[in-house]
RODO-2510 file (C-alpha; in nm, 4 decimals, decimal comma):
residues 446
     n   res          X          Y          Z
     1     x     1,6773     0,1732     1,5771
     2     x     1,9698     0,2497     1,8065
     3     x     2,3091     0,3724     1,6960
     4     x     2,4617     0,0776     1,8822
     5     x     2,2632    -0,1702     1,6752
     6     x     2,3503     0,0083     1,3517
     7     x     2,7179    -0,0007     1,4504
     8     x     2,6932    -0,3741     1,5099
     9     x     2,5442    -0,4228     1,1679
    10     x     2,8080    -0,1978     1,0143
    11     x     3,0879    -0,4134     1,1615
    12     x     2,9437    -0,7204     0,9933
    13     x     3,1648    -0,6587     0,6936
    14     x     3,4739    -0,6979     0,9111
    15     x     3,3700    -1,0087     1,1012
    16     x     3,1963    -1,2234     0,8429
    17     x     3,3626    -1,4895     0,6333
    18     x     3,0992    -1,4535     0,3621
    19     x     3,2087    -1,4012     0,0065
    20     x     3,3024    -1,0611    -0,1302
    21     x     2,9708    -1,0012    -0,3000
    22     x     2,7791    -1,0630     0,0208
    23     x     3,0081    -0,8239     0,2060
    24     x     2,9579    -0,5559    -0,0565
    25     x     2,5842    -0,6048    -0,0345
    26     x     2,5781    -0,5729     0,3446
    27     x     2,8122    -0,2740     0,3331
    28     x     2,5897    -0,0904     0,0833
    29     x     2,2533    -0,1566     0,2392
    30     x     2,3117     0,0009     0,5827
    31     x     2,4502     0,3397     0,4767
    32     x     2,1256     0,5305     0,4811
    33     x     2,0368     0,4252     0,8344
    34     x     2,3900     0,4947     0,9615
    35     x     2,3918     0,8408     0,8061
    36     x     2,0486     0,9166     0,9511
    37     x     2,1468     0,7999     1,2999
    38     x     2,4931     0,9552     1,3287
    39     x     2,4534     1,2653     1,1076
    40     x     2,8040     1,2010     0,9788
    41     x     2,8845     1,2776     0,6171
    42     x     3,1912     1,0551     0,6303
    43     x     3,0191     0,7342     0,7427
    44     x     3,0712     0,4497     0,4960
    45     x     2,7780     0,2696     0,3276
    46     x     2,6973    -0,0280     0,5485
    47     x     2,3765    -0,2289     0,5464
    48     x     2,1213     0,0282     0,4290
    49     x     1,8397    -0,2228     0,3976
    50     x     1,9134    -0,3778     0,7326
    51     x     1,7893    -0,0956     0,9502
    52     x     1,4587     0,0913     0,9460
    53     x     1,4850     0,4683     0,9170
    54     x     1,4293     0,6991     1,2117
    55     x     1,1921     0,9907     1,2350
    56     x     1,4423     1,2293     1,0799
    57     x     1,4678     1,0243     0,7626
    58     x     1,0889     0,9937     0,7538
    59     x     1,0588     1,3717     0,7688
    60     x     1,3100     1,4064     0,4879
    61     x     1,1152     1,1581     0,2772
    62     x     0,7839     1,3262     0,3369
    63     x     0,9248     1,6683     0,2520
    64     x     1,0266     1,5567    -0,0966
    65     x     0,7086     1,3577    -0,1524
    66     x     0,4897     1,6473    -0,0432
    67     x     0,6204     1,8673    -0,3245
    68     x     0,4354     1,6499    -0,5768
    69     x     0,1364     1,6220    -0,3455
    70     x     0,1060     1,9978    -0,2989
    71     x     0,1218     2,0728    -0,6708
    72     x    -0,1689     1,8352    -0,7293
    73     x    -0,3810     1,9449    -0,4359
    74     x    -0,3529     2,3187    -0,4939
    75     x    -0,4941     2,2811    -0,8450
    76     x    -0,7959     2,0770    -0,7329
    77     x    -1,0667     2,3412    -0,7594
    78     x    -1,0361     2,4650    -1,1112
    79     x    -1,3121     2,7175    -1,0575
    80     x    -1,1439     2,8844    -0,7614
    81     x    -0,8955     3,1677    -0,7894
    82     x    -0,5378     3,1038    -0,6857
    83     x    -0,5702     3,3451    -0,3935
    84     x    -0,8521     3,1386    -0,2373
    85     x    -0,6248     2,8413    -0,1668
    86     x    -0,3749     2,8736     0,1213
    87     x    -0,0807     2,7134    -0,0562
    88     x     0,1650     2,7150     0,2350
    89     x    -0,0877     2,5674     0,4766
    90     x    -0,1874     2,3045     0,2221
    91     x     0,1774     2,2155     0,1651
    92     x     0,2276     2,1777     0,5387
    93     x    -0,0878     1,9648     0,5668
    94     x     0,0302     1,7364     0,2854
    95     x     0,3702     1,6974     0,4509
    96     x     0,2081     1,6297     0,7874
    97     x    -0,0276     1,3706     0,6375
    98     x     0,2504     1,1805     0,4642
    99     x     0,4677     1,2057     0,7776
   100     x     0,1865     1,0646     0,9932
   101     x     0,1603     0,7554     0,7737
   102     x     0,5405     0,7142     0,7658
   103     x     0,5710     0,7503     1,1428
   104     x     0,2923     0,4972     1,1940
   105     x     0,4858     0,2463     0,9834
   106     x     0,8060     0,3229     1,1743
   107     x     0,6247     0,2719     1,5052
   108     x     0,4837    -0,0644     1,3956
   109     x     0,8300    -0,1797     1,2850
   110     x     0,9981    -0,0690     1,6073
   111     x     0,7313    -0,2104     1,8381
   112     x     0,7521    -0,5535     1,6722
   113     x     1,1340    -0,5521     1,6375
   114     x     1,2006    -0,7651     1,9450
   115     x     0,9594    -1,0390     1,8389
   116     x     1,0557    -1,0908     1,4743
   117     x     1,0449    -1,4545     1,3627
   118     x     1,3411    -1,6208     1,1990
   119     x     1,3853    -1,4902     0,8470
   120     x     1,2683    -1,7048     0,5599
   121     x     1,2214    -1,5525     0,2118
   122     x     0,8913    -1,7325     0,1506
   123     x     0,7518    -1,6802     0,5022
   124     x     0,5713    -1,3855     0,6621
   125     x     0,7042    -1,1573     0,9324
   126     x     0,3564    -1,1096     1,0798
   127     x     0,0841    -1,3627     1,1596
   128     x    -0,1517    -1,3392     0,8635
   129     x    -0,4304    -1,5220     1,0453
   130     x    -0,4985    -1,2114     1,2574
   131     x    -0,6223    -0,8634     1,1662
   132     x    -0,3289    -0,7014     1,3481
   133     x    -0,0790    -0,9130     1,1572
   134     x    -0,2361    -0,8338     0,8217
   135     x    -0,2594    -0,4631     0,9080
   136     x     0,1062    -0,4542     1,0167
   137     x     0,2196    -0,6107     0,6912
   138     x     0,0184    -0,3690     0,4799
   139     x     0,1103    -0,0537     0,6724
   140     x     0,4807    -0,1365     0,6349
   141     x     0,4264    -0,1987     0,2636
   142     x     0,2565     0,1422     0,2235
   143     x     0,5361     0,3292     0,4044
   144     x     0,6237     0,6403     0,1935
   145     x     0,9829     0,6281     0,3243
   146     x     1,0388     0,3286     0,0964
   147     x     1,0279     0,5694    -0,1982
   148     x     1,3546     0,7277    -0,0876
   149     x     1,5706     0,4211    -0,1524
   150     x     1,7696     0,4326    -0,4739
   151     x     1,7626     0,1584    -0,7345
   152     x     2,1144     0,0557    -0,6344
   153     x     2,0114     0,0244    -0,2703
   154     x     1,7072    -0,1784    -0,3721
   155     x     1,9183    -0,4214    -0,5751
   156     x     2,1640    -0,4481    -0,2873
   157     x     1,8743    -0,5315    -0,0567
   158     x     1,7637    -0,8041    -0,2955
   159     x     2,1166    -0,9445    -0,3041
   160     x     2,1277    -0,9447     0,0744
   161     x     1,8039    -1,1456     0,0905
   162     x     1,9391    -1,3927    -0,1613
   163     x     2,2527    -1,4405     0,0526
   164     x     2,0620    -1,4623     0,3830
   165     x     2,1932    -1,8052     0,4796
   166     x     2,5520    -1,6870     0,4500
   167     x     2,4813    -1,3814     0,6612
   168     x     2,3084    -1,5818     0,9340
   169     x     2,5978    -1,8258     0,9513
   170     x     2,8573    -1,5491     0,9857
   171     x     2,7211    -1,3219     1,2557
   172     x     2,9641    -1,0734     1,4138
   173     x     3,0398    -1,1303     1,7802
   174     x     2,8496    -0,8208     1,8934
   175     x     2,5363    -0,8811     1,6858
   176     x     2,2545    -1,1106     1,7895
   177     x     2,0664    -1,3494     1,5685
   178     x     1,7435    -1,1561     1,6316
   179     x     1,9028    -0,8351     1,5070
   180     x     2,0198    -1,0032     1,1870
   181     x     1,6770    -1,1561     1,1273
   182     x     1,5232    -0,8118     1,1704
   183     x     1,7768    -0,6656     0,9274
   184     x     1,6896    -0,9312     0,6696
   185     x     1,3154    -0,8665     0,7035
   186     x     1,3835    -0,4986     0,6405
   187     x     1,5998    -0,5797     0,3388
   188     x     1,3171    -0,7868     0,1952
   189     x     1,0690    -0,5041     0,2598
   190     x     1,2888    -0,2548     0,0738
   191     x     1,3426    -0,4865    -0,2224
   192     x     0,9792    -0,5968    -0,2585
   193     x     0,8564    -0,2371    -0,2350
   194     x     0,9876    -0,1430    -0,5789
   195     x     1,0729    -0,4660    -0,7657
   196     x     0,8055    -0,6632    -0,9501
   197     x     0,7839    -1,0092    -0,7875
   198     x     0,7613    -1,1928    -1,1211
   199     x     0,9905    -0,9990    -1,3536
   200     x     1,2237    -0,8203    -1,1116
   201     x     1,1680    -0,4946    -1,3032
   202     x     1,1635    -0,1674    -1,1107
   203     x     0,8075    -0,0368    -1,0690
   204     x     0,7807     0,3423    -1,1218
   205     x     0,7422     0,5231    -0,7885
   206     x     0,3875     0,6592    -0,8456
   207     x     0,2531     0,3085    -0,9044
   208     x     0,4023     0,1288    -0,6022
   209     x     0,2107     0,0573    -0,2829
   210     x     0,4493     0,2922    -0,1025
   211     x     0,3519     0,5620    -0,3531
   212     x    -0,0221     0,5468    -0,2811
   213     x    -0,0272     0,8238    -0,0210
   214     x     0,2058     1,0832    -0,1811
   215     x     0,0832     1,0265    -0,5395
   216     x    -0,2723     0,8898    -0,5391
   217     x    -0,3657     1,0588    -0,2115
   218     x    -0,3591     1,4148    -0,3520
   219     x    -0,5858     1,3032    -0,6364
   220     x    -0,8348     1,1770    -0,3784
   221     x    -0,8073     1,5102    -0,1954
   222     x    -0,8822     1,6913    -0,5194
   223     x    -1,1951     1,4824    -0,5757
   224     x    -1,3254     1,5528    -0,2258
   225     x    -1,2362     1,9239    -0,2472
   226     x    -1,3943     1,9767    -0,5903
   227     x    -1,6961     2,2065    -0,5760
   228     x    -1,7813     2,2135    -0,9480
   229     x    -1,8930     1,9415    -1,1850
   230     x    -1,6084     1,9902    -1,4403
   231     x    -1,3455     1,9732    -1,1651
   232     x    -1,5001     1,6600    -1,0158
   233     x    -1,5184     1,4856    -1,3536
   234     x    -1,1581     1,5752    -1,4353
   235     x    -1,0227     1,4372    -1,1080
   236     x    -1,2416     1,1267    -1,1320
   237     x    -1,0870     1,0551    -1,4711
   238     x    -0,7327     1,1172    -1,3399
   239     x    -0,8025     0,8899    -1,0431
   240     x    -0,9145     0,5996    -1,2622
   241     x    -0,6156     0,6553    -1,4920
   242     x    -0,3858     0,6320    -1,1910
   243     x    -0,5598     0,3131    -1,0768
   244     x    -0,5269     0,1609    -1,4243
   245     x    -0,1526     0,2259    -1,4276
   246     x    -0,1186     0,0729    -1,0809
   247     x    -0,2988    -0,2384    -1,2082
   248     x    -0,0756    -0,2497    -1,5155
   249     x     0,2585    -0,2188    -1,3395
   250     x     0,1587    -0,4611    -1,0623
   251     x    -0,0146    -0,7195    -1,2807
   252     x     0,0701    -1,0856    -1,2398
   253     x     0,3190    -1,1512    -1,5195
   254     x     0,2441    -1,5241    -1,5101
   255     x    -0,1323    -1,4813    -1,5487
   256     x    -0,3270    -1,4666    -1,8738
   257     x    -0,4354    -1,1065    -1,8163
   258     x    -0,4048    -0,9196    -2,1433
   259     x    -0,3737    -0,5526    -2,2285
   260     x    -0,7247    -0,5820    -2,3709
   261     x    -0,8562    -0,6809    -2,0268
   262     x    -0,6724    -0,3887    -1,8667
   263     x    -0,8086    -0,1427    -2,1231
   264     x    -1,1606    -0,2812    -2,0830
   265     x    -1,1469    -0,2412    -1,7066
   266     x    -1,0029     0,1085    -1,7414
   267     x    -1,2628     0,2211    -1,9928
   268     x    -1,5503     0,0749    -1,7933
   269     x    -1,4238     0,2270    -1,4679
   270     x    -1,3848     0,5722    -1,6241
   271     x    -1,7286     0,5643    -1,7843
   272     x    -1,8976     0,4413    -1,4657
   273     x    -1,7152     0,6933    -1,2440
   274     x    -1,7969     0,9864    -1,4703
   275     x    -2,1568     0,8744    -1,5168
   276     x    -2,2224     0,8467    -1,1431
   277     x    -2,0366     1,1700    -1,0650
   278     x    -2,2126     1,3676    -1,3381
   279     x    -2,5536     1,2264    -1,2530
   280     x    -2,5269     1,3019    -0,8811
   281     x    -2,3710     1,6453    -0,9395
   282     x    -2,6508     1,7369    -1,1805
   283     x    -2,9176     1,6131    -0,9374
   284     x    -2,7665     1,8110    -0,6490
   285     x    -2,7523     2,1346    -0,8477
   286     x    -3,1148     2,0937    -0,9522
   287     x    -3,2449     2,0165    -0,6035
   288     x    -3,0491     2,2643    -0,3900
   289     x    -2,9439     2,6265    -0,3962
   290     x    -2,5912     2,7216    -0,4991
   291     x    -2,4398     2,7342    -0,1496
   292     x    -2,5965     2,4077    -0,0340
   293     x    -2,5053     2,2360    -0,3616
   294     x    -2,1440     2,3478    -0,3260
   295     x    -2,1336     2,1989     0,0243
   296     x    -2,2883     1,8689    -0,0862
   297     x    -2,0545     1,8213    -0,3817
   298     x    -1,7887     1,6787    -0,1486
   299     x    -2,0056     1,3678    -0,1028
   300     x    -2,0238     1,2841    -0,4741
   301     x    -1,6724     1,1397    -0,4907
   302     x    -1,7622     0,8516    -0,2566
   303     x    -2,0341     0,6699    -0,4578
   304     x    -1,8576     0,7308    -0,7888
   305     x    -1,5348     0,5831    -0,6509
   306     x    -1,7160     0,2825    -0,5015
   307     x    -1,8843     0,1952    -0,8306
   308     x    -1,5759     0,2502    -1,0451
   309     x    -1,3363     0,0686    -0,8110
   310     x    -1,5663    -0,2320    -0,7741
   311     x    -1,6243    -0,2664    -1,1488
   312     x    -1,2551    -0,2186    -1,2204
   313     x    -1,1540    -0,4908    -0,9750
   314     x    -1,4179    -0,7375    -1,0926
   315     x    -1,3259    -0,7046    -1,4599
   316     x    -0,9531    -0,7361    -1,3860
   317     x    -1,0044    -1,0509    -1,1793
   318     x    -1,2937    -1,2074    -1,3738
   319     x    -1,0715    -1,4291    -1,5974
   320     x    -0,9849    -1,6269    -1,2822
   321     x    -1,3497    -1,7320    -1,2512
   322     x    -1,3300    -1,9083    -1,5869
   323     x    -0,9957    -2,0793    -1,5208
   324     x    -1,0266    -2,1410    -1,1460
   325     x    -0,7547    -2,1203    -0,8819
   326     x    -0,5587    -2,3906    -0,6940
   327     x    -0,6637    -2,5197    -0,3542
   328     x    -0,4032    -2,5921    -0,0869
   329     x    -0,3969    -2,7542     0,2559
   330     x    -0,3062    -2,5881     0,5853
   331     x     0,0634    -2,6236     0,4985
   332     x     0,0214    -2,4432     0,1660
   333     x     0,0633    -2,7613    -0,0409
   334     x    -0,1407    -2,7992    -0,3588
   335     x    -0,3820    -3,0842    -0,2858
   336     x    -0,4664    -3,1544    -0,6507
   337     x    -0,1877    -3,0402    -0,8862
   338     x    -0,3311    -2,9415    -1,2220
   339     x    -0,6832    -2,9014    -1,0831
   340     x    -0,8438    -2,5659    -1,0075
   341     x    -1,1597    -2,4542    -0,8301
   342     x    -1,3964    -2,2092    -0,9956
   343     x    -1,6010    -2,1914    -0,6758
   344     x    -1,2988    -2,0642    -0,4820
   345     x    -1,2132    -1,8247    -0,7647
   346     x    -1,5615    -1,6740    -0,7576
   347     x    -1,5434    -1,6275    -0,3814
   348     x    -1,1973    -1,4758    -0,4020
   349     x    -1,3037    -1,2241    -0,6647
   350     x    -1,6144    -1,1319    -0,4642
   351     x    -1,4139    -1,0788    -0,1450
   352     x    -1,1547    -0,8659    -0,3214
   353     x    -1,4213    -0,6577    -0,4933
   354     x    -1,5913    -0,6006    -0,1580
   355     x    -1,2580    -0,4978    -0,0060
   356     x    -1,2014    -0,2444    -0,2854
   357     x    -1,5480    -0,0996    -0,2280
   358     x    -1,4986    -0,0730     0,1488
   359     x    -1,1634     0,0992     0,0931
   360     x    -1,3397     0,4012    -0,0526
   361     x    -1,5156     0,4756     0,2785
   362     x    -1,2127     0,5951     0,4809
   363     x    -1,0832     0,7909     0,1818
   364     x    -1,3951     0,9649     0,0474
   365     x    -1,6563     0,9291     0,3217
   366     x    -1,4761     0,9599     0,6560
   367     x    -1,2992     1,2968     0,5974
   368     x    -1,6212     1,4848     0,5026
   369     x    -1,7940     1,3288     0,8043
   370     x    -1,5159     1,4436     1,0369
   371     x    -1,5123     1,7901     0,8826
   372     x    -1,8868     1,8248     0,9282
   373     x    -1,9354     1,6695     1,2730
   374     x    -1,6217     1,7086     1,4864
   375     x    -1,6448     2,0425     1,6734
   376     x    -1,2683     2,1005     1,6565
   377     x    -1,2638     2,0893     1,2768
   378     x    -1,5941     2,2751     1,2419
   379     x    -1,4687     2,5619     1,4573
   380     x    -1,1458     2,5946     1,2613
   381     x    -1,3286     2,6150     0,9290
   382     x    -1,5909     2,8507     1,0754
   383     x    -1,3245     3,0931     1,1966
   384     x    -1,1159     3,0610     0,8815
   385     x    -1,2960     2,9048     0,5816
   386     x    -0,9696     2,8943     0,3854
   387     x    -0,8471     2,6197     0,6216
   388     x    -1,0985     2,3783     0,4702
   389     x    -0,8562     2,2650     0,1976
   390     x    -0,5551     2,2068     0,4307
   391     x    -0,7710     2,0159     0,6801
   392     x    -0,9246     1,8080     0,4024
   393     x    -0,5770     1,7386     0,2677
   394     x    -0,4453     1,6090     0,5994
   395     x    -0,7518     1,3994     0,6806
   396     x    -0,7730     1,2385     0,3362
   397     x    -0,4017     1,1509     0,3230
   398     x    -0,4040     0,9975     0,6709
   399     x    -0,7342     0,8185     0,6084
   400     x    -0,5933     0,6824     0,2835
   401     x    -0,2607     0,5750     0,4333
   402     x    -0,4170     0,3969     0,7304
   403     x    -0,7510     0,3073     0,5747
   404     x    -0,5938     0,1051     0,2930
   405     x    -0,4112    -0,1366     0,5278
   406     x    -0,7186    -0,1574     0,7503
   407     x    -0,9626    -0,2492     0,4744
   408     x    -0,7258    -0,4965     0,3103
   409     x    -0,6720    -0,6580     0,6516
   410     x    -1,0439    -0,7208     0,7017
   411     x    -1,0298    -1,0383     0,4933
   412     x    -0,7503    -1,2969     0,5358
   413     x    -0,5248    -1,3448     0,2370
   414     x    -0,5646    -1,7221     0,2609
   415     x    -0,9340    -1,8073     0,2929
   416     x    -1,0705    -2,1435     0,4018
   417     x    -1,3389    -2,3317     0,2145
   418     x    -1,5327    -2,6368     0,3325
   419     x    -1,4787    -2,9532     0,1346
   420     x    -1,8535    -2,9822     0,0912
   421     x    -1,8491    -2,6565    -0,1064
   422     x    -1,5738    -2,7675    -0,3438
   423     x    -1,6115    -2,9310    -0,6835
   424     x    -1,6434    -3,3092    -0,7023
   425     x    -1,2797    -3,3591    -0,8105
   426     x    -1,1720    -3,2367    -0,4671
   427     x    -1,4124    -3,4569    -0,2731
   428     x    -1,2529    -3,7416    -0,0793
   429     x    -0,8963    -3,6082    -0,0984
   430     x    -0,6816    -3,7164     0,1947
   431     x    -0,3723    -3,5754     0,3596
   432     x    -0,0412    -3,7466     0,4314
   433     x    -0,1947    -3,8903     0,7468
   434     x    -0,4581    -4,0686     0,5385
   435     x    -0,7436    -3,8679     0,6842
   436     x    -0,9816    -3,6826     0,4493
   437     x    -0,9555    -3,3064     0,4351
   438     x    -1,2342    -3,1152     0,6058
   439     x    -1,1203    -2,7707     0,4895
   440     x    -0,8995    -2,6403     0,2134
   441     x    -0,7617    -2,2919     0,1445
   442     x    -0,7186    -2,0510    -0,1453
   443     x    -0,5422    -1,7214    -0,2039
   444     x    -0,8079    -1,4540    -0,2549
   445     x    -0,5601    -1,2103    -0,4126
   446     x    -0,5464    -0,8325    -0,3722
***
């Protein structure tokens, strides 16, 4: 984002006739972008949420996030001595991996800046009927830079979104409508990244979508890098614990999901992950010599994660199958208020479970494949075996940060269902034009 644009946004406080609270909100939300662009310590806080950060701010964010990542990664192989892990190289690899994901998000935001639709709090910035649109939404939501915004800035962003009509009606003379719409989309992205959509509570950083790469990513690295059964089992347990906390803090507050359901899914996921990991690790050590077994251990994380993640997701979402979910028309209107479809609920749960299973491939399967088949990586490790951990770190973090949006984007959020497949209470329903519906839609969930 250009300094000129940021300056235009900054002058909004002087040219708008909005109320004082709106002005204070706008003035607060831009400060971080203005500071990043001008490198001036005296610049006043003005519209922090309105402008995406540049590469310098992304680097700053990834540097702080990588401190936590490095501490986790360098303790992955509990059987290895501390001297066998190149700590500085691993730290650099973690920083580079997080920076790659952040820069990808920044690129997507900048490339689509000139074509943003008019802002509407309940609408979508990207076309969710296409894979590219769904990927763009998810990659911006997973941006690690979002972790750097303070709670005050987040609340100011929320206030700006709430006052969007006032801001659009009082544009400064040197700021276009498109620029303000873009600023409002960014404000919404910042607010939704850390505030629970139902309760408005602040979600702890490690359990946000934007925290996946710097917090959960190193755990995935540790699973892939583990060469002993105890280490693998420990990291598998930590991984499922992390996933359980993510489910807890991001649960639908309006649903009937209970703590008992969460604990059941957690316990089942842990048991299944450890069972698969232990069974495969034991089989490998019995069938192969020590060196070959050590090499093959990196593949154990993939099947154990697939099984655990799929079971976890299915148990968490299974209550929906009993209660059903609403069906809507192409305009998002509930076609039968008070009625729900168990058929759609079953399909939604199955699709989401499949998505969770597929997600494990880029995280646990792709990096070992690249390490073992790409000549560039093979030569590096052959010349310097100690570089295996840094390379694994970078590949896993990038695969996680870009693989998550890609796998989620495979299936549309709103899925169509033929009327002939719906329950009898939905048969024969007609739209406002009097014509019977041929297709209805449901939200498959995440």
